[in-house]
C-alpha positions as CSV (number, residue, x, y, z in Angstrom):
1,M,34.6,7.1,-5.7
2,E,35.5,4.4,-3.2
3,R,35.7,5.2,0.5
4,Q,38.2,3.5,2.8
5,I,37.5,3.2,6.5
6,T,40.2,2.3,9.0
7,L,38.8,1.1,12.3
8,T,41.1,0.3,15.3
9,L,39.8,-1.9,18.0
10,L,42.2,-1.9,21.0
11,R,39.9,-3.8,23.3
12,P,37.1,-5.7,21.6
13,S,33.7,-5.3,23.2
14,C,30.1,-5.7,22.3
15,C,29.7,-1.9,22.1
16,R,32.7,-1.6,19.7
17,V,31.5,-4.5,17.5
18,A,28.0,-2.9,17.3
19,L,29.6,0.4,16.3
20,V,31.7,-1.2,13.6
21,L,28.7,-3.1,12.1
22,A,26.6,0.1,12.1
23,V,29.3,2.0,10.2
24,L,29.9,-0.8,7.7
25,L,26.2,-1.0,7.0
26,S,25.9,2.7,6.5
27,V,28.4,2.6,3.6
28,G,27.2,-0.6,2.1
29,V,30.1,-2.8,3.0
30,L,27.8,-5.5,4.3
31,S,25.2,-5.0,1.5
32,G,23.7,-8.3,0.4
33,T,24.1,-10.0,3.8
34,L,20.5,-9.0,4.9
35,Y,17.3,-10.5,3.7
36,A,16.4,-9.3,0.2
37,Q,12.7,-8.8,1.1
38,A,12.1,-7.2,4.5
39,P,8.6,-5.9,5.1
40,A,8.7,-2.4,6.5
41,A,6.7,-3.2,9.6
42,A,8.8,-6.2,10.5
43,G,11.5,-4.2,12.2
44,G,14.4,-5.4,9.9
45,A,15.5,-8.8,9.0
46,Q,15.5,-10.3,12.5
47,G,13.0,-13.0,12.9
48,L,11.8,-13.1,9.3
49,V,10.9,-16.4,7.6
50,P,9.5,-17.4,4.2
51,I,5.7,-17.3,4.1
52,P,4.1,-20.7,3.7
53,I,3.1,-20.7,0.0
54,Q,1.9,-24.0,-1.6
55,L,1.9,-23.6,-5.3
56,P,-0.3,-25.6,-7.7
57,K,1.2,-27.7,-10.5
58,P,2.0,-25.8,-13.7
59,M,-0.5,-26.3,-16.4
60,F,1.6,-25.1,-19.3
61,E,5.4,-24.9,-19.9
62,G,7.7,-22.5,-21.6
63,T,7.6,-18.7,-22.2
64,P,4.4,-17.4,-23.9
65,Q,5.1,-16.0,-27.3
66,N,3.5,-13.3,-29.4
67,L,1.5,-11.6,-26.7
68,S,0.6,-8.2,-28.1
69,V,0.2,-6.5,-24.7
70,P,1.8,-3.1,-24.0
71,N,3.8,-2.5,-20.8
72,L,4.3,-6.2,-20.3
73,Q,6.7,-7.4,-17.6
74,K,9.4,-9.8,-18.8
75,P,9.1,-13.3,-17.2
76,L,11.7,-14.0,-14.6
77,G,12.6,-17.3,-16.2
78,K,13.1,-18.8,-12.8
79,P,11.1,-19.5,-9.6
80,R,10.1,-16.5,-7.6
81,D,12.4,-15.9,-4.5
82,P,10.8,-16.8,-1.1
83,F,8.9,-13.9,0.4
84,L,9.9,-13.1,4.0
85,A,7.7,-12.0,6.8
86,P,7.6,-12.3,10.6
87,A,7.1,-15.8,12.0
88,G,3.5,-16.8,12.6
89,V,2.2,-15.1,9.4
90,A,-0.4,-17.4,7.6
91,N,-3.1,-17.3,5.0
92,V,-5.9,-15.4,6.9
93,A,-8.2,-15.4,3.9
94,K,-8.9,-19.2,3.8
95,G,-12.6,-19.9,4.1
96,K,-13.4,-16.2,4.7
97,K,-16.5,-14.5,3.3
98,V,-16.2,-13.3,-0.3
99,T,-18.5,-10.7,-2.1
100,S,-18.3,-9.5,-5.6
101,S,-19.6,-6.9,-8.1
102,D,-21.0,-10.0,-9.9
103,M,-22.6,-12.3,-7.3
104,E,-23.9,-14.6,-10.0
105,P,-20.8,-15.9,-11.8
106,V,-21.0,-17.3,-15.3
107,I,-19.0,-20.3,-14.0
108,G,-18.5,-21.4,-10.4
109,E,-19.4,-20.0,-7.0
110,I,-17.9,-16.9,-5.3
111,E,-17.0,-19.0,-2.2
112,Q,-14.4,-20.9,-4.3
113,I,-12.1,-17.9,-4.3
114,T,-11.0,-18.7,-0.7
115,D,-11.5,-22.5,-0.7
116,A,-7.8,-23.3,-1.0
117,D,-8.3,-25.1,-4.4
118,K,-5.6,-23.6,-6.7
119,K,-5.4,-26.2,-9.4
120,G,-6.8,-23.9,-12.1
121,A,-8.5,-26.7,-14.1
122,E,-12.2,-26.8,-15.0
123,G,-14.3,-26.5,-11.9
124,S,-11.5,-24.8,-9.9
125,F,-12.0,-21.2,-11.1
126,V,-14.8,-18.6,-11.0
127,E,-15.8,-16.7,-14.2
128,L,-17.3,-13.2,-13.7
129,G,-18.9,-11.1,-16.4
130,P,-17.3,-8.6,-18.8
131,G,-16.1,-5.1,-17.9
132,V,-14.7,-4.0,-14.6
133,Q,-15.4,-6.5,-11.9
134,W,-14.1,-7.0,-8.4
135,V,-14.0,-9.5,-5.6
136,Q,-13.7,-8.6,-1.9
137,I,-12.6,-10.6,1.1
138,D,-13.7,-9.8,4.6
139,L,-10.9,-11.1,6.9
140,G,-13.3,-10.9,9.9
141,A,-11.1,-8.6,11.9
142,P,-8.3,-6.2,11.3
143,Q,-5.1,-8.0,10.2
144,E,-1.5,-7.0,9.8
145,I,-1.1,-7.9,6.1
146,Y,2.3,-8.7,4.6
147,A,1.3,-10.2,1.2
148,V,-1.6,-10.7,-1.1
149,L,-1.2,-13.7,-3.5
150,F,-3.8,-14.4,-6.2
151,W,-4.4,-16.5,-9.3
152,H,-6.8,-15.2,-12.0
153,F,-6.2,-18.1,-14.4
154,H,-3.3,-20.4,-15.1
155,K,-4.7,-23.1,-17.4
156,T,-3.2,-21.1,-20.3
157,P,-1.0,-18.0,-20.4
158,R,-3.1,-14.9,-20.2
159,V,-2.7,-11.2,-19.3
160,Y,-5.5,-9.6,-17.2
161,F,-6.1,-5.9,-17.6
162,D,-6.5,-3.1,-15.0
163,V,-5.5,-5.4,-12.1
164,I,-5.9,-3.4,-8.9
165,V,-5.4,-4.6,-5.3
166,Q,-6.7,-2.4,-2.5
167,L,-7.1,-2.5,1.3
168,A,-9.7,-0.7,3.4
169,D,-11.1,-0.6,6.9
170,D,-14.7,-0.8,5.8
171,A,-16.8,-3.0,3.4
172,G,-17.8,0.1,1.3
173,F,-14.2,1.0,0.7
174,K,-14.6,4.5,1.9
175,T,-12.3,4.5,5.0
176,N,-8.5,4.4,4.8
177,V,-8.4,2.9,1.3
178,R,-4.9,2.0,0.2
179,T,-3.7,0.7,-3.2
180,L,-1.1,-2.0,-3.2
181,F,-0.9,-2.7,-6.9
182,N,-2.4,-1.0,-10.0
183,N,-1.5,-1.6,-13.6
184,D,-4.4,0.5,-15.0
185,H,-2.0,3.0,-16.7
186,D,-4.8,5.1,-18.2
187,N,-7.4,5.0,-15.4
188,T,-9.9,3.1,-17.5
189,S,-11.4,1.5,-14.4
190,G,-11.7,4.9,-12.6
191,L,-9.6,4.0,-9.6
192,G,-6.7,6.2,-10.5
193,A,-3.8,5.7,-13.0
194,G,-1.3,3.0,-11.9
195,K,2.4,2.5,-12.7
196,D,2.7,-1.2,-12.3
197,M,3.3,-3.4,-15.3
198,N,1.1,-6.0,-17.0
199,Y,2.2,-9.6,-16.4
200,V,1.5,-13.1,-17.6
201,E,-0.5,-15.4,-15.4
202,T,1.3,-18.6,-14.2
203,S,0.9,-21.2,-11.5
204,E,3.0,-19.0,-9.2
205,G,0.2,-16.5,-9.1
206,K,0.8,-12.8,-8.5
207,L,2.3,-11.8,-5.2
208,V,1.9,-8.2,-4.0
209,D,3.8,-6.8,-1.0
210,A,1.5,-5.3,1.6
211,K,4.4,-4.2,3.9
212,G,2.5,-5.0,7.1
213,A,-0.5,-2.7,6.4
214,K,-3.4,-3.1,8.8
215,A,-6.8,-3.7,7.2
216,R,-9.9,-5.9,7.4
217,Y,-11.0,-5.9,3.8
218,V,-9.1,-6.7,0.6
219,R,-10.5,-5.9,-2.8
220,L,-9.2,-7.1,-6.2
221,S,-10.4,-5.6,-9.5
222,S,-9.8,-6.5,-13.2
223,R,-11.2,-5.7,-16.6
224,G,-11.1,-8.7,-18.9
225,N,-8.0,-10.2,-20.4
226,N,-6.2,-10.6,-23.7
227,A,-8.2,-13.7,-24.7
228,N,-11.7,-12.4,-23.9
229,E,-13.7,-9.7,-22.0
230,L,-14.4,-12.0,-19.0
231,N,-12.8,-12.0,-15.5
232,H,-11.6,-15.0,-13.6
233,Y,-10.3,-16.0,-10.2
234,V,-8.9,-19.3,-9.1
235,E,-7.8,-18.3,-5.6
236,V,-6.9,-15.4,-3.4
237,E,-4.6,-15.7,-0.3
238,V,-3.8,-13.0,2.2
239,F,-0.8,-13.6,4.4
240,G,-1.0,-11.8,7.7
241,R,-1.6,-12.1,11.5
242,P,-4.1,-10.4,13.8
243,A,-3.5,-6.7,14.2
244,K,-2.3,-5.5,17.6
């Protein structure tokens, strides 16, 4: 049922204009005029700007075919929309210390995960052992985090399983642990069953909204992929600013 609102302004004033805007917004008349992505901690759309993402060149083209993976997200078929956050937000993970459940990778060095090399070719990714593996970034101090962006592998289209992204206040992940993303639908990894969908890796990486959450540590888990049982990371970026 449509609602009609009649507003009479005898003497325009700032107060009256503000009242009109508030009423129109409450009934959806101005829907679509605000930013599509507004982090909860940003205080609305005012002052939001696209976060500074620099994507690597694509290494394959077209939509992957015949991927027998359940609960698979349909590709957008277009570039991802810009992600908005407060001005001054930057990649606070660059060059930061990385630890892992596998500190002796099959290929590469753990430090490569935050070295800003996102090309995805040979020599640009780290290969961890089979089973459930995780990498963890110490941001050095509590940060106000708006997005976590990561690339497991984008040389060829793959789907990584049980992808989980968490934040915590301590390195042992015991204090104030929060889960931002979890597509482990049957709790195989033992971190709880998630409701997020599987997705195909591309040069855009996977961007997870953190909504301005405050944390010092970021941990990403996975459990192999549709091509083999190994785990890979090209790069992890964390977009935030020092917590107040």
